[in-house]
N, C-alpha and C positions, 0 to 999 in steps of 0.2 A: 955711328952705326947706320948703315944704309938700309932703308926699308925696300922690300921687293913689292912693287905695286903691279897689279894685273893691268890688262888693257883699258879697263874702265877707271883706273886710278884707285882701286881698293887695296888695302893692305890685308892680305890673308896670311896669317901666321899660325893658324890652328889646323891640325891634321885630324881627320876623322877616318877610321878604317873599320871594316867589318868583313865577315866571312860569307862566302856564297858557294853554293853547290856548282858543279860543272854545268848543269842545265840552266841554272839561274844566270851564270856569267855569260853563257852563250846567248841567252835571250837579251841580256843587257847589252852585250856587244853589238847584236843585230839592231836593236833599237837605237843605240848611239850612232852607228854608222848610217842608218836611214835618216836620222835627224839632221846630220851635217854639223852637229855641235861637237865640242870636246866632251869626253866622258865626264869631266868635272862639271862643266856647265849643264849638261843634260841631267845629272843626278841632282844638282842644286835646284834646278827649275822644278823637277818632279817632287822633290822633298818639300819645297815651299809652295806647292800647288799652283805653280805658274804655268801658263800655256807654253807648250813647246811648238814653236812655229818653224816649219821646215822651209828653208830658202834654198831653191834649186841652185846647185853649182856642180862642178865636175866631180867632186867627191861624193855627193849625194847620188848623182847619175850612175857612177861606177858601183856604188853600194846597191842601188836598186837593180842594176843589170846583174850583178853577182847573185843577189837574192832570187831573182826570177829564174836565172839559170839553174840554181840549186833546186827550186821548186819543180822545174821541168824535169830534172833528173829523177826526183822523187816520184813524180807522176808517171814517168815512163817505167820505173821499177814497179810501181803499184799495178800498172796495167799488165806488165809482164807476169807478175805473180798471180793476178786475177785470171789470165789466160791459162796458166799452168794448172790451176785448181779446177778448171771447168772440164 
């Protein structure tokens, strides 16, 4: 029987699953994409109270860019709504 080892040579054969709301999964996905880690690595680090250190790479840059663009859209919509109510 071959063991499936991860990049650090650890044998991970246990699966943990849990349910999340749509809002929670959206927040988790945003945090994972901004961290540059895999979802598994991010969740393990957070559960074990380890620091999540963001190392810049193209994936993190793209996630930051997308997040900032989304914030800009929300701010523009907010300003438009604010002008309409005045």
